[in-house]
All heavy atoms as a GROMACS GRO file, in nm:
protein
  610
    1MET      N    1   0.084  -0.116   0.000
    1MET     CA    2  -0.001  -0.001   0.002
    1MET      C    3   0.088   0.124  -0.002
    1MET      O    4   0.180   0.137   0.081
    1MET     CB    5  -0.087  -0.002   0.124
    1MET     CG    6  -0.180   0.114   0.133
    1MET     SD    7  -0.310   0.071   0.245
    1MET     CE    8  -0.312   0.213   0.344
    2ARG      N    9   0.061   0.216  -0.089
    2ARG     CA   10   0.143   0.339  -0.099
    2ARG      C   11   0.065   0.454  -0.037
    2ARG      O   12  -0.049   0.476  -0.070
    2ARG     CB   13   0.172   0.373  -0.244
    2ARG     CG   14   0.265   0.275  -0.307
    2ARG     CD   15   0.295   0.320  -0.448
    2ARG     NE   16   0.378   0.218  -0.514
    2ARG     CZ   17   0.399   0.211  -0.640
    2ARG    NH1   18   0.345   0.303  -0.719
    2ARG    NH2   19   0.470   0.116  -0.691
    3LEU      N   20   0.132   0.528   0.050
    3LEU     CA   21   0.069   0.642   0.114
    3LEU      C   22   0.103   0.772   0.041
    3LEU      O   23   0.037   0.873   0.058
    3LEU     CB   24   0.113   0.654   0.260
    3LEU     CG   25   0.072   0.538   0.349
    3LEU    CD1   26   0.127   0.557   0.488
    3LEU    CD2   27  -0.080   0.525   0.355
    4VAL      N   28   0.210   0.770  -0.039
    4VAL     CA   29   0.261   0.889  -0.107
    4VAL      C   30   0.261   0.859  -0.257
    4VAL      O   31   0.311   0.753  -0.296
    4VAL     CB   32   0.398   0.930  -0.057
    4VAL    CG1   33   0.450   1.052  -0.128
    4VAL    CG2   34   0.396   0.953   0.092
    5PRO      N   35   0.214   0.947  -0.343
    5PRO     CA   36   0.223   0.924  -0.489
    5PRO      C   37   0.368   0.906  -0.531
    5PRO      O   38   0.460   0.959  -0.472
    5PRO     CB   39   0.161   1.050  -0.550
    5PRO     CG   40   0.083   1.110  -0.443
    5PRO     CD   41   0.146   1.072  -0.312
    6ARG      N   42   0.384   0.832  -0.640
    6ARG     CA   43   0.518   0.801  -0.692
    6ARG      C   44   0.595   0.927  -0.728
    6ARG      O   45   0.716   0.936  -0.706
    6ARG     CB   46   0.504   0.712  -0.813
    6ARG     CG   47   0.641   0.664  -0.865
    6ARG     CD   48   0.626   0.573  -0.983
    6ARG     NE   49   0.552   0.453  -0.941
    6ARG     CZ   50   0.500   0.365  -1.021
    6ARG    NH1   51   0.513   0.383  -1.153
    6ARG    NH2   52   0.435   0.262  -0.978
    7GLN      N   53   0.531   1.034  -0.777
    7GLN     CA   54   0.599   1.156  -0.814
    7GLN      C   55   0.664   1.223  -0.694
    7GLN      O   56   0.768   1.286  -0.705
    7GLN     CB   57   0.503   1.260  -0.877
    7GLN     CG   58   0.451   1.214  -1.012
    7GLN     CD   59   0.322   1.130  -0.997
    7GLN    OE1   60   0.285   1.093  -0.888
    7GLN    NE2   61   0.261   1.102  -1.109
    8LEU      N   62   0.604   1.207  -0.576
    8LEU     CA   63   0.658   1.272  -0.457
    8LEU      C   64   0.772   1.190  -0.394
    8LEU      O   65   0.845   1.239  -0.309
    8LEU     CB   66   0.550   1.293  -0.353
    8LEU     CG   67   0.437   1.393  -0.396
    8LEU    CD1   68   0.332   1.401  -0.288
    8LEU    CD2   69   0.496   1.530  -0.425
    9LEU      N   70   0.786   1.066  -0.436
    9LEU     CA   71   0.893   0.981  -0.382
    9LEU      C   72   1.028   1.007  -0.452
    9LEU      O   73   1.131   0.965  -0.404
    9LEU     CB   74   0.859   0.835  -0.394
    9LEU     CG   75   0.742   0.786  -0.304
    9LEU    CD1   76   0.710   0.641  -0.335
    9LEU    CD2   77   0.783   0.800  -0.158
   10ARG      N   78   1.027   1.075  -0.564
   10ARG     CA   79   1.150   1.100  -0.637
   10ARG      C   80   1.240   1.195  -0.560
   10ARG      O   81   1.195   1.297  -0.509
   10ARG     CB   82   1.120   1.158  -0.776
   10ARG     CG   83   1.050   1.058  -0.865
   10ARG     CD   84   1.030   1.121  -0.997
   10ARG     NE   85   0.954   1.026  -1.081
   10ARG     CZ   86   0.887   1.058  -1.190
   10ARG    NH1   87   0.888   1.184  -1.231
   10ARG    NH2   88   0.820   0.969  -1.258
   11ALA      N   89   1.366   1.168  -0.557
   11ALA     CA   90   1.461   1.251  -0.482
   11ALA      C   91   1.500   1.378  -0.558
   11ALA      O   92   1.532   1.478  -0.496
   11ALA     CB   93   1.585   1.169  -0.446
   12GLY      N   94   1.500   1.375  -0.688
   12GLY     CA   95   1.548   1.487  -0.769
   12GLY      C   96   1.438   1.583  -0.812
   12GLY      O   97   1.447   1.644  -0.920
   13MET      N   98   1.337   1.599  -0.733
   13MET     CA   99   1.224   1.684  -0.773
   13MET      C  100   1.263   1.831  -0.763
   13MET      O  101   1.326   1.872  -0.667
   13MET     CB  102   1.106   1.654  -0.679
   13MET     CG  103   0.975   1.694  -0.737
   13MET     SD  104   0.836   1.624  -0.650
   13MET     CE  105   0.870   1.670  -0.483
   14THR      N  106   1.228   1.907  -0.862
   14THR     CA  107   1.259   2.048  -0.860
   14THR      C  108   1.129   2.130  -0.877
   14THR      O  109   1.026   2.077  -0.909
   14THR     CB  110   1.353   2.086  -0.976
   14THR    OG1  111   1.289   2.054  -1.098
   14THR    CG2  112   1.487   2.011  -0.966
   15GLY      N  113   1.141   2.257  -0.855
   15GLY     CA  114   1.028   2.344  -0.875
   15GLY      C  115   0.973   2.396  -0.742
   15GLY      O  116   1.028   2.376  -0.635
   16ASP      N  117   0.857   2.458  -0.753
   16ASP     CA  118   0.793   2.517  -0.633
   16ASP      C  119   0.702   2.414  -0.568
   16ASP      O  120   0.579   2.418  -0.578
   16ASP     CB  121   0.713   2.641  -0.678
   16ASP     CG  122   0.657   2.717  -0.560
   16ASP    OD1  123   0.711   2.699  -0.448
   16ASP    OD2  124   0.564   2.795  -0.577
   17VAL      N  125   0.762   2.318  -0.500
   17VAL     CA  126   0.687   2.211  -0.437
   17VAL      C  127   0.714   2.211  -0.287
   17VAL      O  128   0.824   2.190  -0.246
   17VAL     CB  129   0.724   2.071  -0.496
   17VAL    CG1  130   0.642   1.965  -0.431
   17VAL    CG2  131   0.704   2.076  -0.646
   18PRO      N  132   0.612   2.241  -0.206
   18PRO     CA  133   0.637   2.245  -0.061
   18PRO      C  134   0.624   2.108   0.007
   18PRO      O  135   0.545   2.087   0.095
   18PRO     CB  136   0.525   2.340  -0.014
   18PRO     CG  137   0.413   2.308  -0.107
   18PRO     CD  138   0.480   2.285  -0.243
   19TYR      N  139   0.703   2.014  -0.039
   19TYR     CA  140   0.700   1.880   0.020
   19TYR      C  141   0.832   1.854   0.084
   19TYR      O  142   0.936   1.856   0.018
   19TYR     CB  143   0.667   1.776  -0.089
   19TYR     CG  144   0.657   1.637  -0.032
   19TYR    CD1  145   0.544   1.601   0.042
   19TYR    CD2  146   0.754   1.542  -0.052
   19TYR    CE1  147   0.532   1.477   0.094
   19TYR    CE2  148   0.743   1.417  -0.002
   19TYR     CZ  149   0.629   1.381   0.073
   19TYR     OH  150   0.619   1.259   0.125
   20TYR      N  151   0.835   1.825   0.213
   20TYR     CA  152   0.959   1.810   0.285
   20TYR      C  153   0.970   1.671   0.351
   20TYR      O  154   1.032   1.655   0.450
   20TYR     CB  155   0.973   1.916   0.393
   20TYR     CG  156   0.969   2.052   0.334
   20TYR    CD1  157   0.858   2.136   0.349
   20TYR    CD2  158   1.077   2.101   0.259
   20TYR    CE1  159   0.855   2.259   0.291
   20TYR    CE2  160   1.072   2.228   0.201
   20TYR     CZ  161   0.962   2.307   0.221
   20TYR     OH  162   0.959   2.433   0.165
   21GLY      N  163   0.903   1.570   0.298
   21GLY     CA  164   0.918   1.437   0.349
   21GLY      C  165   0.800   1.390   0.434
   21GLY      O  166   0.787   1.273   0.460
   22GLY      N  167   0.712   1.480   0.476
   22GLY     CA  168   0.594   1.438   0.553
   22GLY      C  169   0.476   1.417   0.460
   22GLY      O  170   0.485   1.424   0.338
   23ARG      N  171   0.363   1.389   0.518
   23ARG     CA  172   0.241   1.367   0.436
   23ARG      C  173   0.179   1.501   0.407
   23ARG      O  174   0.173   1.592   0.489
   23ARG     CB  175   0.142   1.282   0.519
   23ARG     CG  176   0.188   1.145   0.540
   23ARG     CD  177   0.084   1.065   0.611
   23ARG     NE  178   0.126   0.929   0.633
   23ARG     CZ  179   0.070   0.848   0.716
   23ARG    NH1  180  -0.033   0.886   0.788
   23ARG    NH2  181   0.113   0.724   0.731
   24MET      N  182   0.128   1.513   0.285
   24MET     CA  183   0.060   1.635   0.244
   24MET      C  184  -0.091   1.616   0.258
   24MET      O  185  -0.145   1.515   0.220
   24MET     CB  186   0.092   1.667   0.097
   24MET     CG  187   0.229   1.719   0.075
   24MET     SD  188   0.259   1.763  -0.098
   24MET     CE  189   0.170   1.911  -0.110
   25THR      N  190  -0.154   1.713   0.318
   25THR     CA  191  -0.300   1.709   0.326
   25THR      C  192  -0.359   1.752   0.194
   25THR      O  193  -0.289   1.816   0.110
   25THR     CB  194  -0.348   1.802   0.439
   25THR    OG1  195  -0.321   1.937   0.399
   25THR    CG2  196  -0.285   1.768   0.572
   26PRO      N  197  -0.483   1.722   0.166
   26PRO     CA  198  -0.544   1.768   0.041
   26PRO      C  199  -0.541   1.921   0.029
   26PRO      O  200  -0.525   1.974  -0.080
   26PRO     CB  201  -0.689   1.717   0.052
   26PRO     CG  202  -0.679   1.597   0.140
   26PRO     CD  203  -0.572   1.628   0.240
   27ALA      N  204  -0.556   1.992   0.139
   27ALA     CA  205  -0.546   2.139   0.135
   27ALA      C  206  -0.408   2.186   0.091
   27ALA      O  207  -0.395   2.281   0.017
   27ALA     CB  208  -0.584   2.197   0.270
   28GLN      N  209  -0.305   2.120   0.142
   28GLN     CA  210  -0.168   2.158   0.102
   28GLN      C  211  -0.143   2.128  -0.043
   28GLN      O  212  -0.079   2.205  -0.116
   28GLN     CB  213  -0.066   2.082   0.188
   28GLN     CG  214  -0.061   2.130   0.332
   28GLN     CD  215   0.024   2.039   0.415
   28GLN    OE1  216   0.025   1.916   0.400
   28GLN    NE2  217   0.101   2.100   0.508
   29ALA      N  218  -0.195   2.016  -0.093
   29ALA     CA  219  -0.178   1.979  -0.236
   29ALA      C  220  -0.250   2.081  -0.324
   29ALA      O  221  -0.197   2.122  -0.429
   29ALA     CB  222  -0.228   1.837  -0.260
   30TYR      N  223  -0.370   2.120  -0.282
   30TYR     CA  224  -0.444   2.219  -0.362
   30TYR      C  225  -0.372   2.356  -0.362
   30TYR      O  226  -0.359   2.417  -0.465
   30TYR     CB  227  -0.584   2.235  -0.301
   30TYR     CG  228  -0.669   2.334  -0.377
   30TYR    CD1  229  -0.741   2.296  -0.491
   30TYR    CD2  230  -0.675   2.467  -0.337
   30TYR    CE1  231  -0.816   2.388  -0.561
   30TYR    CE2  232  -0.752   2.559  -0.408
   30TYR     CZ  233  -0.821   2.518  -0.521
   30TYR     OH  234  -0.896   2.608  -0.590
   31ALA      N  235  -0.322   2.396  -0.244
   31ALA     CA  236  -0.250   2.524  -0.237
   31ALA      C  237  -0.123   2.523  -0.319
   31ALA      O  238  -0.084   2.623  -0.378
   31ALA     CB  239  -0.220   2.556  -0.091
   32ALA      N  240  -0.054   2.406  -0.325
   32ALA     CA  241   0.068   2.400  -0.405
   32ALA      C  242   0.041   2.408  -0.555
   32ALA      O  243   0.120   2.462  -0.630
   32ALA     CB  244   0.140   2.266  -0.374
   33SER      N  245  -0.073   2.359  -0.596
   33SER     CA  246  -0.105   2.360  -0.740
   33SER      C  247  -0.184   2.485  -0.782
   33SER      O  248  -0.202   2.507  -0.900
   33SER     CB  249  -0.186   2.237  -0.779
   33SER     OG  250  -0.312   2.240  -0.711
   34HIS      N  251  -0.225   2.570  -0.687
   34HIS     CA  252  -0.298   2.695  -0.718
   34HIS      C  253  -0.230   2.808  -0.644
   34HIS      O  254  -0.265   2.839  -0.530
   34HIS     CB  255  -0.444   2.683  -0.672
   34HIS     CG  256  -0.520   2.578  -0.745
   34HIS    ND1  257  -0.518   2.446  -0.710
   34HIS    CD2  258  -0.599   2.589  -0.854
   34HIS    CE1  259  -0.597   2.377  -0.794
   34HIS    NE2  260  -0.645   2.462  -0.881
   35PRO      N  261  -0.134   2.875  -0.706
   35PRO     CA  262  -0.064   2.987  -0.641
   35PRO      C  263  -0.162   3.102  -0.614
   35PRO      O  264  -0.262   3.118  -0.687
   35PRO     CB  265   0.042   3.025  -0.738
   35PRO     CG  266  -0.002   2.975  -0.870
   35PRO     CD  267  -0.085   2.854  -0.842
   36PRO      N  268  -0.135   3.180  -0.513
   36PRO     CA  269  -0.225   3.290  -0.480
   36PRO      C  270  -0.224   3.399  -0.588
   36PRO      O  271  -0.123   3.414  -0.659
   36PRO     CB  272  -0.170   3.346  -0.347
   36PRO     CG  273  -0.025   3.307  -0.348
   36PRO     CD  274  -0.022   3.176  -0.422
   37PRO      N  275  -0.331   3.473  -0.602
   37PRO     CA  276  -0.335   3.580  -0.703
   37PRO      C  277  -0.238   3.694  -0.664
   37PRO      O  278  -0.208   3.709  -0.546
   37PRO     CB  279  -0.480   3.625  -0.702
   37PRO     CG  280  -0.530   3.592  -0.568
   37PRO     CD  281  -0.458   3.466  -0.530
   38PRO      N  282  -0.196   3.773  -0.760
   38PRO     CA  283  -0.105   3.884  -0.725
   38PRO      C  284  -0.181   3.986  -0.642
   38PRO      O  285  -0.303   3.996  -0.651
   38PRO     CB  286  -0.068   3.943  -0.863
   38PRO     CG  287  -0.176   3.898  -0.954
   38PRO     CD  288  -0.223   3.768  -0.903
   39PRO      N  289  -0.106   4.060  -0.560
   39PRO     CA  290  -0.176   4.158  -0.475
   39PRO      C  291  -0.236   4.270  -0.560
   39PRO      O  292  -0.189   4.299  -0.668
   39PRO     CB  293  -0.062   4.214  -0.385
   39PRO     CG  294   0.063   4.183  -0.459
   39PRO     CD  295   0.036   4.058  -0.536
   40PRO      N  296  -0.347   4.328  -0.512
   40PRO     CA  297  -0.411   4.435  -0.589
   40PRO      C  298  -0.323   4.559  -0.599
   40PRO      O  299  -0.238   4.584  -0.512
   40PRO     CB  300  -0.539   4.462  -0.512
   40PRO     CG  301  -0.512   4.419  -0.373
   40PRO     CD  302  -0.415   4.304  -0.387
   41ALA      N  303  -0.346   4.635  -0.704
   41ALA     CA  304  -0.268   4.758  -0.720
   41ALA      C  305  -0.309   4.859  -0.614
   41ALA      O  306  -0.426   4.860  -0.569
   41ALA     CB  307  -0.298   4.816  -0.857
   42PRO      N  308  -0.219   4.944  -0.572
   42PRO     CA  309  -0.253   5.042  -0.469
   42PRO      C  310  -0.358   5.142  -0.524
   42PRO      O  311  -0.363   5.170  -0.644
   42PRO     CB  312  -0.121   5.116  -0.439
   42PRO     CG  313  -0.035   5.085  -0.557
   42PRO     CD  314  -0.078   4.954  -0.614
   43ALA      N  315  -0.441   5.188  -0.434
   43ALA     CA  316  -0.545   5.281  -0.473
   43ALA      C  317  -0.486   5.415  -0.510
   43ALA      O  318  -0.385   5.459  -0.456
   43ALA     CB  319  -0.644   5.302  -0.356
   44PRO      N  320  -0.546   5.482  -0.607
   44PRO     CA  321  -0.495   5.615  -0.645
   44PRO      C  322  -0.517   5.716  -0.532
   44PRO      O  323  -0.608   5.696  -0.450
   44PRO     CB  324  -0.576   5.651  -0.772
   44PRO     CG  325  -0.700   5.571  -0.758
   44PRO     CD  326  -0.661   5.446  -0.688
   45PRO      N  327  -0.437   5.817  -0.524
   45PRO     CA  328  -0.455   5.914  -0.416
   45PRO      C  329  -0.591   5.984  -0.429
   45PRO      O  330  -0.641   6.010  -0.537
   45PRO     CB  331  -0.341   6.014  -0.438
   45PRO     CG  332  -0.292   5.991  -0.575
   45PRO     CD  333  -0.328   5.850  -0.611
   46VAL      N  334  -0.650   6.005  -0.314
   46VAL     CA  335  -0.782   6.065  -0.309
   46VAL      C  336  -0.770   6.218  -0.324
   46VAL      O  337  -0.690   6.281  -0.255
   46VAL     CB  338  -0.853   6.033  -0.176
   46VAL    CG1  339  -0.988   6.098  -0.170
   46VAL    CG2  340  -0.865   5.882  -0.160
   47ALA      N  341  -0.846   6.270  -0.418
   47ALA     CA  342  -0.845   6.416  -0.439
   47ALA      C  343  -0.914   6.482  -0.319
   47ALA      O  344  -1.012   6.431  -0.267
   47ALA     CB  345  -0.916   6.453  -0.569
   48ARG      N  346  -0.861   6.592  -0.277
   48ARG     CA  347  -0.917   6.661  -0.164
   48ARG      C  348  -1.045   6.730  -0.206
   48ARG      O  349  -1.046   6.813  -0.293
   48ARG     CB  350  -0.815   6.763  -0.112
   48ARG     CG  351  -0.855   6.831   0.013
   48ARG     CD  352  -0.740   6.914   0.062
   48ARG     NE  353  -0.782   7.002   0.168
   48ARG     CZ  354  -0.710   7.088   0.229
   48ARG    NH1  355  -0.582   7.101   0.191
   48ARG    NH2  356  -0.752   7.161   0.327
   49SER      N  357  -1.154   6.691  -0.140
   49SER     CA  358  -1.280   6.756  -0.170
   49SER      C  359  -1.344   6.797  -0.038
   49SER      O  360  -1.335   6.727   0.060
   49SER     CB  361  -1.372   6.659  -0.244
   49SER     OG  362  -1.400   6.548  -0.164
   50GLY      N  363  -1.406   6.909  -0.040
   50GLY     CA  364  -1.470   6.957   0.081
   50GLY      C  365  -1.446   7.106   0.094
   50GLY      O  366  -1.384   7.172   0.009
   51PRO      N  367  -1.495   7.161   0.204
   51PRO     CA  368  -1.484   7.304   0.223
   51PRO      C  369  -1.334   7.345   0.243
   51PRO      O  370  -1.254   7.270   0.298
   51PRO     CB  371  -1.565   7.333   0.347
   51PRO     CG  372  -1.574   7.204   0.420
   51PRO     CD  373  -1.565   7.095   0.314
   52ASP      N  374  -1.306   7.466   0.206
   52ASP     CA  375  -1.171   7.522   0.224
   52ASP      C  376  -1.150   7.551   0.371
   52ASP      O  377  -1.230   7.624   0.433
   52ASP     CB  378  -1.157   7.649   0.138
   52ASP     CG  379  -1.015   7.704   0.142
   52ASP    OD1  380  -0.920   7.626   0.177
   52ASP    OD2  381  -1.002   7.825   0.116
   53PRO      N  382  -1.046   7.496   0.433
   53PRO     CA  383  -1.027   7.522   0.577
   53PRO      C  384  -0.998   7.669   0.607
   53PRO      O  385  -1.035   7.717   0.715
   53PRO     CB  386  -0.909   7.430   0.615
   53PRO     CG  387  -0.847   7.387   0.488
   53PRO     CD  388  -0.948   7.405   0.382
   54LEU      N  389  -0.936   7.741   0.517
   54LEU     CA  390  -0.909   7.884   0.544
   54LEU      C  391  -1.042   7.963   0.544
   54LEU      O  392  -1.056   8.056   0.627
   54LEU     CB  393  -0.814   7.938   0.439
   54LEU     CG  394  -0.669   7.881   0.448
   54LEU    CD1  395  -0.584   7.937   0.338
   54LEU    CD2  396  -0.607   7.912   0.585
   55LEU      N  397  -1.132   7.927   0.457
   55LEU     CA  398  -1.261   7.994   0.458
   55LEU      C  399  -1.339   7.960   0.584
   55LEU      O  400  -1.406   8.046   0.643
   55LEU     CB  401  -1.344   7.956   0.337
   55LEU     CG  402  -1.297   8.010   0.201
   55LEU    CD1  403  -1.383   7.956   0.090
   55LEU    CD2  404  -1.299   8.161   0.204
   56ALA      N  405  -1.328   7.837   0.630
   56ALA     CA  406  -1.396   7.798   0.756
   56ALA      C  407  -1.335   7.871   0.874
   56ALA      O  408  -1.408   7.919   0.963
   56ALA     CB  409  -1.384   7.646   0.775
   57LEU      N  410  -1.201   7.890   0.876
   57LEU     CA  411  -1.139   7.966   0.982
   57LEU      C  412  -1.183   8.111   0.979
   57LEU      O  413  -1.204   8.173   1.082
   57LEU     CB  414  -0.986   7.952   0.971
   57LEU     CG  415  -0.926   7.819   1.018
   57LEU    CD1  416  -0.775   7.820   0.987
   57LEU    CD2  417  -0.950   7.802   1.164
   58GLN      N  418  -1.190   8.168   0.859
   58GLN     CA  419  -1.236   8.306   0.844
   58GLN      C  420  -1.376   8.321   0.899
   58GLN      O  421  -1.408   8.421   0.966
   58GLN     CB  422  -1.229   8.349   0.700
   58GLN     CG  423  -1.264   8.495   0.676
   58GLN     CD  424  -1.166   8.589   0.743
   58GLN    OE1  425  -1.046   8.567   0.735
   58GLN    NE2  426  -1.214   8.688   0.810
   59HIS      N  427  -1.463   8.225   0.872
   59HIS     CA  428  -1.601   8.230   0.924
   59HIS      C  429  -1.599   8.226   1.077
   59HIS      O  430  -1.676   8.298   1.141
   59HIS     CB  431  -1.683   8.112   0.867
   59HIS     CG  432  -1.818   8.102   0.924
   59HIS    ND1  433  -1.914   8.194   0.896
   59HIS    CD2  434  -1.872   8.012   1.009
   59HIS    CE1  435  -2.027   8.161   0.962
   59HIS    NE2  436  -2.002   8.050   1.030
   60LEU      N  437  -1.516   8.137   1.133
   60LEU     CA  438  -1.509   8.130   1.278
   60LEU      C  439  -1.458   8.262   1.339
   60LEU      O  440  -1.505   8.306   1.445
   60LEU     CB  441  -1.418   8.014   1.321
   60LEU     CG  442  -1.470   7.874   1.295
   60LEU    CD1  443  -1.364   7.770   1.332
   60LEU    CD2  444  -1.599   7.847   1.369
   61LEU      N  445  -1.365   8.324   1.275
   61LEU     CA  446  -1.314   8.454   1.317
   61LEU      C  447  -1.424   8.562   1.307
   61LEU      O  448  -1.444   8.640   1.402
   61LEU     CB  449  -1.190   8.494   1.239
   61LEU     CG  450  -1.128   8.630   1.272
   61LEU    CD1  451  -1.072   8.626   1.415
   61LEU    CD2  452  -1.019   8.666   1.174
   62ASP      N  453  -1.494   8.564   1.198
   62ASP     CA  454  -1.600   8.664   1.177
   62ASP      C  455  -1.714   8.649   1.276
   62ASP      O  456  -1.775   8.750   1.317
   62ASP     CB  457  -1.654   8.656   1.034
   62ASP     CG  458  -1.548   8.695   0.929
   62ASP    OD1  459  -1.449   8.759   0.966
   62ASP    OD2  460  -1.568   8.658   0.811
   63THR      N  461  -1.745   8.525   1.314
   63THR     CA  462  -1.853   8.505   1.408
   63THR      C  463  -1.813   8.513   1.553
   63THR      O  464  -1.895   8.499   1.644
   63THR     CB  465  -1.920   8.369   1.383
   63THR    OG1  466  -1.824   8.265   1.394
   63THR    CG2  467  -1.989   8.365   1.246
   64GLY      N  468  -1.684   8.530   1.578
   64GLY     CA  469  -1.637   8.552   1.716
   64GLY      C  470  -1.609   8.423   1.792
   64GLY      O  471  -1.592   8.427   1.915
   65VAL      N  472  -1.600   8.310   1.724
   65VAL     CA  473  -1.577   8.183   1.789
   65VAL      C  474  -1.429   8.175   1.832
   65VAL      O  475  -1.395   8.124   1.938
   65VAL     CB  476  -1.615   8.064   1.699
   65VAL    CG1  477  -1.578   7.931   1.763
   65VAL    CG2  478  -1.764   8.070   1.668
   66ILE      N  479  -1.338   8.224   1.746
   66ILE     CA  480  -1.192   8.223   1.777
   66ILE      C  481  -1.140   8.366   1.773
   66ILE      O  482  -1.201   8.455   1.710
   66ILE     CB  483  -1.115   8.134   1.679
   66ILE    CG1  484  -1.131   8.183   1.534
   66ILE    CG2  485  -1.157   7.988   1.691
   66ILE    CD1  486  -1.045   8.106   1.434
   67THR      N  487  -1.030   8.383   1.840
   67THR     CA  488  -0.966   8.516   1.841
   67THR      C  489  -0.873   8.531   1.722
   67THR      O  490  -0.846   8.435   1.648
   67THR     CB  491  -0.886   8.534   1.971
   67THR    OG1  492  -0.778   8.439   1.970
   67THR    CG2  493  -0.971   8.515   2.095
   68THR      N  494  -0.825   8.652   1.705
   68THR     CA  495  -0.730   8.682   1.595
   68THR      C  496  -0.603   8.600   1.610
   68THR      O  497  -0.550   8.550   1.512
   68THR     CB  498  -0.700   8.830   1.587
   68THR    OG1  499  -0.822   8.903   1.583
   68THR    CG2  500  -0.616   8.864   1.470
   69GLU      N  501  -0.554   8.588   1.732
   69GLU     CA  502  -0.432   8.510   1.758
   69GLU      C  503  -0.453   8.362   1.725
   69GLU      O  504  -0.369   8.298   1.663
   69GLU     CB  505  -0.387   8.526   1.903
   69GLU     CG  506  -0.257   8.457   1.935
   69GLU     CD  507  -0.141   8.498   1.850
   69GLU    OE1  508  -0.133   8.616   1.812
   69GLU    OE2  509  -0.057   8.412   1.815
   70GLU      N  510  -0.569   8.309   1.765
   70GLU     CA  511  -0.601   8.168   1.732
   70GLU      C  512  -0.613   8.150   1.582
   70GLU      O  513  -0.568   8.049   1.524
   70GLU     CB  514  -0.730   8.125   1.800
   70GLU     CG  515  -0.716   8.111   1.950
   70GLU     CD  516  -0.851   8.083   2.016
   70GLU    OE1  517  -0.954   8.135   1.966
   70GLU    OE2  518  -0.853   8.008   2.116
   71TYR      N  519  -0.672   8.250   1.515
   71TYR     CA  520  -0.688   8.242   1.370
   71TYR      C  521  -0.551   8.236   1.302
   71TYR      O  522  -0.530   8.155   1.211
   71TYR     CB  523  -0.764   8.369   1.321
   71TYR     CG  524  -0.772   8.377   1.171
   71TYR    CD1  525  -0.857   8.297   1.100
   71TYR    CD2  526  -0.688   8.466   1.100
   71TYR    CE1  527  -0.865   8.307   0.959
   71TYR    CE2  528  -0.696   8.478   0.963
   71TYR     CZ  529  -0.783   8.397   0.895
   71TYR     OH  530  -0.791   8.406   0.755
   72ARG      N  531  -0.456   8.316   1.346
   72ARG     CA  532  -0.322   8.313   1.289
   72ARG      C  533  -0.252   8.177   1.314
   72ARG      O  534  -0.185   8.125   1.225
   72ARG     CB  535  -0.237   8.426   1.348
   72ARG     CG  536  -0.277   8.560   1.299
   72ARG     CD  537  -0.187   8.670   1.354
   72ARG     NE  538  -0.240   8.802   1.319
   72ARG     CZ  539  -0.248   8.901   1.404
   72ARG    NH1  540  -0.203   8.889   1.529
   72ARG    NH2  541  -0.296   9.018   1.367
   73GLN      N  542  -0.269   8.125   1.434
   73GLN     CA  543  -0.209   7.994   1.466
   73GLN      C  544  -0.267   7.882   1.379
   73GLN      O  545  -0.192   7.801   1.323
   73GLN     CB  546  -0.229   7.960   1.612
   73GLN     CG  547  -0.149   8.044   1.708
   73GLN     CD  548  -0.184   8.013   1.854
   73GLN    OE1  549  -0.278   7.934   1.880
   73GLN    NE2  550  -0.116   8.074   1.946
   74PHE      N  551  -0.398   7.884   1.364
   74PHE     CA  552  -0.460   7.779   1.284
   74PHE      C  553  -0.427   7.792   1.139
   74PHE      O  554  -0.410   7.693   1.066
   74PHE     CB  555  -0.614   7.777   1.307
   74PHE     CG  556  -0.655   7.737   1.446
   74PHE    CD1  557  -0.756   7.800   1.511
   74PHE    CD2  558  -0.592   7.628   1.509
   74PHE    CE1  559  -0.797   7.762   1.638
   74PHE    CE2  560  -0.631   7.589   1.638
   74PHE     CZ  561  -0.732   7.658   1.702
   75CYS      N  562  -0.419   7.913   1.088
   75CYS     CA  563  -0.380   7.934   0.947
   75CYS      C  564  -0.241   7.883   0.923
   75CYS      O  565  -0.213   7.826   0.817
   75CYS     CB  566  -0.390   8.083   0.911
   75CYS     SG  567  -0.561   8.137   0.883
   76ALA      N  568  -0.149   7.906   1.017
   76ALA     CA  569  -0.013   7.856   1.003
   76ALA      C  570  -0.012   7.704   0.998
   76ALA      O  571   0.066   7.646   0.922
   76ALA     CB  572   0.072   7.906   1.118
   77ARG      N  573  -0.098   7.639   1.076
   77ARG     CA  574  -0.105   7.494   1.074
   77ARG      C  575  -0.157   7.442   0.940
   77ARG      O  576  -0.110   7.344   0.886
   77ARG     CB  577  -0.196   7.442   1.184
   77ARG     CG  578  -0.136   7.448   1.320
   77ARG     CD  579  -0.231   7.382   1.418
   77ARG     NE  580  -0.195   7.408   1.553
   77ARG     CZ  581  -0.269   7.368   1.658
   77ARG    NH1  582  -0.380   7.300   1.639
   77ARG    NH2  583  -0.228   7.396   1.781
   78VAL      N  584  -0.263   7.508   0.887
   78VAL     CA  585  -0.322   7.463   0.765
   78VAL      C  586  -0.227   7.477   0.647
   78VAL      O  587  -0.222   7.391   0.560
   78VAL     CB  588  -0.454   7.545   0.737
   78VAL    CG1  589  -0.507   7.520   0.598
   78VAL    CG2  590  -0.560   7.509   0.840
   79ARG      N  591  -0.146   7.579   0.644
   79ARG     CA  592  -0.055   7.605   0.532
   79ARG      C  593   0.063   7.510   0.533
   79ARG      O  594   0.137   7.502   0.432
   79ARG     CB  595  -0.009   7.750   0.537
   79ARG     CG  596  -0.123   7.846   0.502
   79ARG     CD  597  -0.075   7.988   0.495
   79ARG     NE  598  -0.186   8.078   0.466
   79ARG     CZ  599  -0.215   8.184   0.536
   79ARG    NH1  600  -0.143   8.219   0.638
   79ARG    NH2  601  -0.320   8.256   0.506
   80GLN      N  602   0.088   7.440   0.641
   80GLN     CA  603   0.204   7.349   0.649
   80GLN      C  604   0.186   7.228   0.569
   80GLN      O  605   0.094   7.176   0.530
   80GLN     CB  606   0.236   7.310   0.794
   80GLN     CG  607   0.294   7.420   0.870
   80GLN     CD  608   0.324   7.377   1.016
   80GLN    OE1  609   0.293   7.267   1.057
   80GLN    NE2  610   0.388   7.463   1.088
   0.00000   0.00000   0.00000
């Protein structure tokens, strides 16, 4: 009775075969014969959409929510 196919008993086997002398499960045999798909391409950079932060800061300054000093500090952060 043979537990291992004749092809796996050959000593001079080459190629991408993950067999190291132990028994292969059906899942391992399937994975060896079906390589994983290539990784997906990276997503393109997302275009910035939305309200302008400087206009929003100007609105906060005009409505009295922030002070002039805070407005200058936040504008410096946005421009960086």
